[in-house]
C-alpha positions as CSV (number, residue, x, y, z in Angstrom):
1,M,19.4,17.5,32.1
2,I,22.1,18.0,34.6
3,R,21.0,17.1,38.1
4,T,22.7,18.7,41.2
5,T,20.4,17.0,43.9
6,V,19.3,13.5,44.6
7,P,16.2,12.8,42.5
8,P,12.9,11.6,43.8
9,V,12.4,7.9,44.5
10,A,9.5,5.7,43.3
11,C,8.8,2.0,43.4
12,V,6.9,-0.6,41.3
13,G,5.6,-3.3,43.4
14,E,6.9,-4.2,46.9
15,P,9.7,-1.9,48.2
16,R,12.7,-3.5,49.7
17,L,15.7,-1.3,49.6
18,T,13.4,1.7,49.6
19,A,11.0,0.5,52.3
20,G,10.1,3.1,54.9
21,F,11.1,6.0,52.6
22,A,7.5,7.2,52.3
23,E,7.0,7.2,56.1
24,F,10.5,8.3,57.3
25,G,12.3,10.1,54.5
26,R,15.7,9.2,55.7
27,L,15.9,6.2,58.0
28,D,17.9,6.8,61.2
29,H,18.9,3.7,63.1
30,A,15.7,3.5,65.1
31,A,13.5,3.8,62.0
32,H,15.8,1.4,60.1
33,E,15.3,-1.4,62.8
34,E,11.5,-0.6,63.0
35,V,11.3,-1.1,59.1
36,H,13.6,-3.9,58.5
37,G,14.0,-5.5,61.9
38,P,17.3,-6.5,63.8
39,L,20.1,-8.3,62.3
40,G,22.6,-10.7,63.8
41,P,26.0,-11.9,62.5
42,M,26.5,-14.9,60.1
43,E,29.3,-17.4,59.9
44,P,31.2,-17.6,56.6
45,A,29.6,-20.8,55.4
46,S,26.1,-19.3,56.1
47,L,26.9,-16.1,54.3
48,L,28.3,-17.9,51.3
49,R,25.2,-20.1,51.0
50,L,23.0,-16.9,51.3
51,A,25.0,-15.2,48.6
52,E,24.8,-18.2,46.4
53,G,21.2,-18.9,47.1
54,I,20.0,-15.5,46.0
55,Q,22.5,-15.4,43.2
56,L,23.7,-12.0,44.3
57,K,25.9,-10.3,41.7
58,G,27.6,-6.9,41.9
59,K,25.3,-3.9,41.2
60,G,28.2,-1.5,40.1
61,G,28.0,-2.6,36.5
62,A,30.2,-5.7,36.0
63,G,27.7,-8.0,37.6
64,F,30.5,-10.3,39.1
65,P,29.0,-13.0,41.6
66,F,29.4,-11.8,45.1
67,A,29.8,-15.3,46.5
68,R,32.9,-15.9,44.3
69,K,34.5,-12.7,45.6
70,L,33.7,-13.7,49.2
71,R,35.1,-17.2,48.7
72,A,38.1,-15.9,47.0
73,V,39.0,-13.5,50.0
74,L,38.4,-16.3,52.5
75,E,40.8,-18.6,50.6
76,S,43.4,-15.9,50.1
77,C,43.3,-15.0,53.9
78,E,43.8,-18.7,54.7
79,R,46.6,-19.2,52.1
80,Q,48.5,-16.1,53.1
81,D,47.6,-16.2,56.8
82,L,46.4,-12.5,56.5
83,S,43.5,-10.5,57.8
84,A,40.9,-9.1,55.4
85,V,39.6,-5.6,54.6
86,V,35.9,-4.9,53.5
87,V,35.5,-2.0,51.0
88,V,32.1,-0.5,50.1
89,N,32.3,1.4,46.7
90,A,29.8,4.1,47.0
91,T,31.8,6.5,44.7
92,E,29.2,6.5,41.9
93,G,31.4,8.6,39.6
94,E,29.2,8.4,36.6
95,P,27.1,11.5,36.2
96,G,24.0,9.5,35.0
97,S,23.8,7.4,38.2
98,W,22.1,8.3,41.5
99,K,21.0,5.0,43.1
100,D,23.9,4.6,45.4
101,K,23.5,8.2,46.5
102,V,19.9,7.6,47.3
103,L,20.9,4.8,49.6
104,L,23.6,6.8,51.2
105,T,21.3,9.7,51.9
106,R,18.1,7.7,52.8
107,A,19.0,4.2,53.8
108,P,22.7,4.3,54.9
109,H,22.2,1.4,57.6
110,L,21.2,-1.1,54.9
111,I,24.7,-0.4,53.4
112,L,26.4,-0.5,56.9
113,D,24.6,-3.7,57.7
114,G,25.8,-5.5,54.6
115,A,29.4,-4.3,55.2
116,A,29.1,-5.6,58.9
117,L,27.8,-9.0,57.7
118,A,30.8,-9.3,55.4
119,A,33.3,-8.1,58.0
120,Y,32.1,-10.5,60.7
121,A,32.2,-13.5,58.3
122,L,35.7,-12.7,57.2
123,D,37.0,-11.7,60.6
124,A,38.1,-8.5,59.0
125,D,40.3,-5.9,60.5
126,E,38.6,-2.9,58.9
127,I,35.7,-1.6,56.9
128,V,36.4,1.3,54.4
129,L,33.6,3.2,52.8
130,G,34.6,5.1,49.6
131,V,32.5,8.1,48.7
132,A,32.9,10.9,46.2
133,D,34.0,14.4,47.0
134,D,30.7,15.8,45.6
135,G,29.4,16.1,49.2
136,V,26.3,13.9,48.5
137,G,25.9,11.2,51.1
138,R,28.9,11.6,53.3
139,E,27.2,13.5,56.1
140,S,24.4,11.0,56.1
141,L,26.9,8.1,56.3
142,M,28.7,9.8,59.2
143,D,25.6,10.3,61.1
144,A,24.6,6.6,60.6
145,L,28.1,5.5,61.9
146,A,27.6,7.7,65.0
147,E,24.3,6.0,65.7
148,R,25.5,2.5,65.8
149,R,28.4,0.2,66.7
150,M,30.2,-1.5,63.9
151,P,32.0,-4.8,64.4
152,V,35.4,-3.4,63.3
153,P,36.9,0.1,62.8
154,T,35.1,1.7,59.9
155,T,36.5,4.8,58.0
156,I,35.1,7.0,55.2
157,V,37.6,7.6,52.4
158,T,36.7,10.5,49.9
159,V,37.9,10.2,46.3
160,P,37.6,12.7,43.4
161,H,34.2,12.7,41.7
162,R,35.5,11.4,38.3
163,F,34.2,8.6,36.1
164,I,37.3,6.5,36.5
165,S,37.7,7.0,40.2
166,G,35.0,4.4,40.8
167,E,36.9,1.6,39.2
168,G,37.8,-1.0,41.7
169,G,41.5,-0.7,41.3
170,A,41.4,3.0,41.2
171,L,39.5,3.0,44.6
172,V,41.9,0.7,46.2
173,N,44.9,2.9,44.9
174,G,43.1,5.9,46.4
175,I,42.6,4.2,49.7
176,N,46.2,3.3,49.7
177,G,47.2,6.9,49.2
178,L,48.2,6.5,45.5
179,P,46.7,8.4,42.7
180,H,43.0,7.7,42.0
181,I,43.6,5.8,38.9
182,P,43.4,2.1,38.0
183,P,46.7,0.2,38.4
184,G,48.8,-0.3,35.2
185,T,48.2,-4.0,35.5
186,K,45.1,-6.0,36.3
187,K,45.2,-7.5,39.7
188,R,42.7,-9.1,42.1
189,A,41.9,-7.2,45.3
190,S,41.1,-10.5,46.9
191,D,44.7,-11.3,46.7
192,S,46.2,-7.9,47.5
193,G,44.1,-4.8,47.9
194,V,44.0,-2.3,50.8
195,S,47.3,-2.1,52.6
196,G,48.3,-5.3,50.6
197,L,45.6,-7.4,52.4
198,P,43.0,-9.6,50.9
199,T,40.0,-7.2,50.1
200,L,36.4,-7.7,49.6
201,L,35.3,-4.9,47.3
202,S,31.7,-4.4,46.1
203,N,29.2,-1.8,45.3
204,A,27.0,0.0,47.9
205,E,23.8,-1.4,46.5
206,T,25.2,-4.9,46.6
207,Y,25.8,-4.8,50.4
208,A,22.3,-3.4,50.9
209,H,20.8,-6.3,49.0
210,L,22.9,-8.7,51.2
211,A,21.3,-7.0,54.3
212,V,17.8,-7.4,53.0
213,A,18.4,-11.1,52.1
214,A,20.0,-11.9,55.5
215,R,16.7,-10.9,57.1
216,L,14.4,-12.5,54.6
217,G,16.3,-15.7,53.8
218,P,16.9,-17.0,50.3
219,Y,13.3,-18.3,49.7
220,E,11.3,-15.2,50.8
221,Y,14.0,-13.0,49.0
222,A,13.3,-15.0,45.7
223,A,9.6,-14.3,46.0
224,L,10.3,-11.2,43.8
225,G,12.2,-11.3,40.6
226,T,13.0,-14.0,38.2
227,D,14.4,-17.5,38.6
228,D,17.7,-16.3,37.2
229,E,17.8,-13.0,39.0
230,P,15.9,-13.0,42.2
231,G,15.1,-9.8,44.1
232,T,14.7,-6.1,43.2
233,V,16.8,-3.7,41.1
234,L,17.5,0.0,41.6
235,L,17.3,2.0,38.4
236,T,18.3,5.7,37.7
237,V,15.9,7.1,35.0
238,T,16.9,10.6,33.6
239,G,17.4,12.0,30.3
240,A,14.1,13.1,28.6
241,A,12.0,11.7,31.4
242,G,9.2,14.0,32.4
243,R,9.6,12.6,36.0
244,P,13.3,11.6,36.5
245,A,13.6,9.2,39.5
246,V,15.5,6.4,41.2
247,V,13.0,3.4,40.8
248,E,13.0,0.2,42.7
249,C,11.4,-2.7,40.8
250,A,11.4,-6.5,40.8
251,A,13.7,-8.1,38.3
252,G,11.7,-8.9,35.2
253,T,9.5,-5.9,35.4
254,P,8.7,-4.6,31.8
255,L,10.8,-1.7,30.9
256,R,7.7,-0.1,29.5
257,D,6.2,0.1,32.9
258,I,9.3,2.1,34.1
259,L,9.3,4.4,31.2
260,D,5.5,5.2,31.6
261,L,6.0,5.7,35.3
262,C,8.6,8.3,34.7
263,E,6.7,10.0,31.8
264,V,9.2,9.2,29.1
265,P,8.2,10.7,25.7
266,D,8.5,8.8,22.4
267,G,12.1,9.1,21.1
268,P,14.7,7.6,18.9
269,G,16.4,5.4,21.5
270,I,17.2,4.6,25.1
271,L,20.7,4.2,26.7
272,T,20.8,1.1,29.0
273,G,23.4,0.5,31.6
274,G,25.1,3.9,31.5
275,Y,27.9,5.5,29.6
276,H,29.6,2.0,29.3
277,G,26.3,0.6,28.4
278,K,24.4,0.0,25.2
279,W,21.7,1.8,23.2
280,I,18.4,0.2,22.2
281,S,15.6,1.3,19.9
282,A,12.2,2.5,21.1
283,E,10.8,-0.7,19.6
284,A,13.3,-2.9,21.5
285,A,12.3,-1.1,24.7
286,D,8.7,-2.2,24.4
287,R,9.9,-5.8,24.5
288,A,12.5,-5.4,27.2
289,E,12.5,-6.6,30.8
290,I,14.5,-5.2,33.7
291,S,17.1,-7.9,34.2
292,R,20.6,-8.7,32.8
293,K,18.9,-11.5,30.7
294,G,16.0,-9.4,29.7
295,L,17.9,-6.3,28.5
296,A,20.6,-8.5,26.8
297,A,17.8,-10.2,24.8
298,V,17.0,-6.9,23.0
299,G,20.6,-5.8,22.6
300,G,21.0,-3.7,25.9
301,T,22.6,-4.2,29.2
302,L,21.6,-3.6,32.9
303,G,25.1,-2.4,33.7
304,A,24.9,0.0,36.6
305,G,21.1,0.3,36.5
306,I,21.0,3.5,34.3
307,I,18.2,4.2,31.9
308,I,18.7,7.4,29.8
309,P,15.9,8.0,27.2
310,L,16.1,10.6,24.5
311,G,13.2,12.6,23.2
312,A,12.4,13.3,19.6
313,D,13.6,16.8,19.9
314,T,17.4,16.1,20.2
315,C,20.0,14.7,17.8
316,P,20.9,11.3,19.1
317,L,24.3,11.1,17.4
318,G,25.2,14.5,18.8
319,E,24.2,13.5,22.2
320,A,26.3,10.2,21.8
321,A,29.3,12.2,20.5
322,Q,29.2,14.4,23.7
323,V,29.5,11.4,25.8
324,V,32.3,9.8,23.9
325,R,34.3,13.1,24.1
326,Y,33.6,13.2,27.9
327,L,34.8,9.5,28.3
328,A,38.0,10.3,26.3
329,G,38.7,13.1,28.7
330,E,37.9,11.1,31.8
331,S,40.5,8.3,31.2
332,A,43.4,7.8,33.4
333,G,45.7,8.5,30.4
334,Q,48.3,5.9,31.5
335,C,48.1,3.4,28.7
336,G,48.0,3.7,25.0
337,P,44.4,2.7,24.4
338,C,43.2,5.5,26.7
339,K,45.8,8.2,26.0
340,M,45.7,8.0,22.3
341,G,43.0,5.4,21.4
342,L,40.0,7.1,23.1
343,P,40.7,10.6,21.6
344,D,41.0,8.9,18.2
345,L,37.6,7.3,18.8
346,A,36.0,10.6,19.9
347,R,37.4,12.3,16.8
348,A,36.1,9.4,14.5
349,V,32.6,9.8,16.1
350,D,32.7,13.6,15.6
351,L,33.7,13.3,11.9
352,A,30.8,10.7,11.4
353,V,28.3,12.9,13.0
354,A,29.6,15.8,10.8
355,G,29.1,13.6,7.7
356,S,32.8,13.7,6.9
357,Q,33.6,10.0,7.1
358,P,31.7,6.7,7.2
359,A,30.8,4.7,10.2
360,D,33.5,2.1,9.3
361,V,36.1,4.6,10.6
362,V,34.3,4.5,14.0
363,R,34.3,0.8,14.0
364,A,38.1,0.7,13.2
365,A,38.8,3.2,16.0
366,A,36.8,1.1,18.4
367,G,38.6,-2.0,17.4
368,E,41.9,-0.5,18.2
369,V,41.0,0.0,21.9
370,K,38.9,-3.0,22.7
371,G,40.5,-5.5,25.0
372,R,43.7,-3.6,25.2
373,G,43.4,-1.3,28.3
374,A,44.6,-1.6,31.8
375,C,41.0,-1.4,32.9
376,S,37.6,-1.7,31.3
377,H,37.3,1.9,30.4
378,P,38.3,1.6,26.7
379,D,36.1,-1.4,26.2
380,G,33.1,0.4,27.8
381,T,33.7,3.4,25.6
382,A,34.0,1.4,22.5
383,R,30.8,-0.5,23.3
384,F,28.9,2.7,23.9
385,A,30.1,4.3,20.5
386,L,29.6,1.1,18.4
387,S,26.0,0.6,19.9
388,A,25.2,4.4,19.0
389,I,26.1,4.0,15.2
390,E,24.1,0.7,15.1
391,V,20.9,1.9,16.7
392,F,20.9,5.4,15.1
393,A,22.0,4.0,11.7
394,E,19.3,6.0,9.8
395,D,20.4,9.3,11.5
396,L,24.0,8.5,10.6
397,R,22.7,8.1,6.9
398,L,21.1,11.5,7.0
399,H,24.2,13.1,8.6
400,S,26.4,11.5,5.8
401,T,24.5,13.6,3.2
402,G,25.9,16.7,5.0
403,E,22.4,17.9,5.7
404,G,22.1,16.3,9.2
405,C,18.9,15.1,11.0
406,G,17.8,18.7,11.5
407,R,17.8,18.6,15.3
408,R,19.9,20.5,17.6
409,V,21.8,18.7,20.5
410,R,20.0,19.5,23.8
411,A,22.5,17.9,26.0
412,V,20.2,15.7,28.0
413,M,22.7,12.9,28.9
414,G,23.5,14.6,32.3
415,L,27.1,15.4,31.5
416,P,28.9,17.9,33.8
417,G,29.4,21.2,32.0
418,A,27.3,20.3,29.1
419,P,26.3,22.1,27.0
420,D,29.5,24.2,26.5
421,D,28.7,27.8,27.4
422,N,31.1,29.1,24.8
423,P,31.5,26.4,22.1
424,Q,34.5,27.1,19.8
425,K,35.7,25.6,16.6
426,L,38.9,25.8,14.6
427,T,39.0,27.7,11.4
428,L,41.8,27.8,8.8
429,D,42.7,30.6,6.4
430,W,43.8,28.6,3.5
431,S,45.5,31.6,1.8
432,R,47.8,31.7,4.7
433,C,48.4,28.1,5.4
434,D,51.8,26.7,4.1
435,G,51.5,23.2,5.6
436,H,54.2,23.6,8.3
437,G,52.3,21.0,10.4
438,L,53.2,22.5,13.8
439,C,49.5,22.5,14.8
440,A,49.2,18.7,14.3
441,H,52.2,18.2,16.7
442,V,50.7,20.3,19.4
443,V,47.3,18.8,19.4
444,P,47.3,15.5,17.5
445,D,44.2,14.2,19.2
446,F,42.2,16.7,17.1
447,I,44.3,17.9,14.2
448,R,45.8,15.5,11.8
449,L,47.8,16.1,8.5
450,D,46.2,15.1,5.3
451,G,47.9,13.3,2.4
452,N,49.4,16.6,1.3
453,G,50.6,17.7,4.6
454,Y,48.0,20.2,5.3
455,P,46.0,20.2,8.6
456,A,42.6,18.3,8.8
457,F,40.2,18.5,11.6
458,P,36.5,18.0,12.4
459,P,34.2,21.0,11.7
460,T,32.5,20.4,15.1
461,P,33.3,22.4,18.3
462,V,36.6,21.6,19.9
463,P,35.9,19.4,23.0
464,T,36.5,21.4,26.2
465,W,39.2,18.9,27.3
466,L,41.2,19.8,24.1
467,R,40.5,23.5,24.1
468,E,43.8,24.3,25.8
469,G,45.7,22.4,23.1
470,A,43.9,24.1,20.4
471,M,44.7,27.5,21.7
472,K,48.5,26.4,21.8
473,A,48.1,25.3,18.1
474,V,46.7,28.7,17.2
475,K,49.7,30.5,18.9
476,V,52.4,28.3,17.3
477,C,51.1,28.7,13.7
478,P,53.9,30.7,12.0
479,E,51.6,32.0,9.3
480,L,48.8,32.9,11.6
481,A,46.4,30.9,9.5
482,L,44.7,29.0,12.4
483,R,41.9,30.7,14.5
484,L,39.6,29.6,17.2
485,A,36.1,31.1,16.5
486,K,32.8,30.9,18.2
487,A,30.8,27.9,17.0
488,E,27.4,28.8,15.8
């Protein structure tokens, strides 16, 4: 299911981030203060104590402690005698995620409140709000800025709506006028970020939680949630859900309650955490709780708060293969693990799904990229692929027989452009092929030479991001042996 509009919002228990939605729809500044109350500035020590007291962690996926980021920026400013910049990451480049867009379109003042608190505590020079160029949320954010006074100059920067553009280093590069890709080497934004200044960079939902906690205080904030993870969580539930929604619930809520609320049918598995997340079985989902600890206990991950269940009518391995191809195409392409390793991994998954090679080849390809990238994209993609072949091991066994699982791929993962309107696959006329090998040089990400020097490629459709290369390979074949044909 590919959504083009913000999904409905639901709540299990007491609403916090979504408070007032039922009454007001979108909360303008007057409605925002009526629902949440006024908010004054906080000194650095007080804000640090609050962030530590509520154990606030980043909601963008990595789960890094917010207090550690804040302290690192404070120390960096003092050490270098520089001012700070506060950056709100609301880019949400993953197609499966909508929680930040819900906040942008319906509760923008919560995000701005959290950013203002951080800017005041850091005595920052500037606040920068990063949003995607898909048009969702920008107008609402601009209206919110016009309704209030921010403590420092606040600007909105638009970045390409791509998976990799939401990575922290890529966002900082984009704000600095550089290509919207991660830097070639890992560096801390708290030391040198926007304009070379110490930068506090966190996710939009994280700042919204900070604004809620500043009003409630740590004890009342912790009245919901678990001892390890106080407060609430925003989840995006899509996939095979009969009622897809962004759901707010207290940490510790049984995952089954969320699945029932969204009318999720029985199926082979559920993706937790998003495209860099992990699959869990239906049986594991019945035991899982919505928290980092609760999902990890059953082999899943909270990640960016994304839950994508599959129905029984789709091929889970085919769905997973589509995502791996997409992730390979979304890489920055600036380091070996992304440029060569991820296409290799996508090819390995395709071949395993086609029954042409064992799962060990997928494991080997994933091992080649793990821990070697300039950012976390290779690691996340490898984690996704490895999780799929473990959870869907029985389906993989059926595919290895050459007969497959008997289900078509219904493309319910929310990928842009999926399913392919015109799927095509390569065919080879063996009576013509003389093994020149030119095709493998033109598109090595899809065509390899076997032990005898003849081309070998998956029987699956050519990924859209390799279609141009496949067409070139067809054109350079001196024997006219290679063809692109419509995939049935």
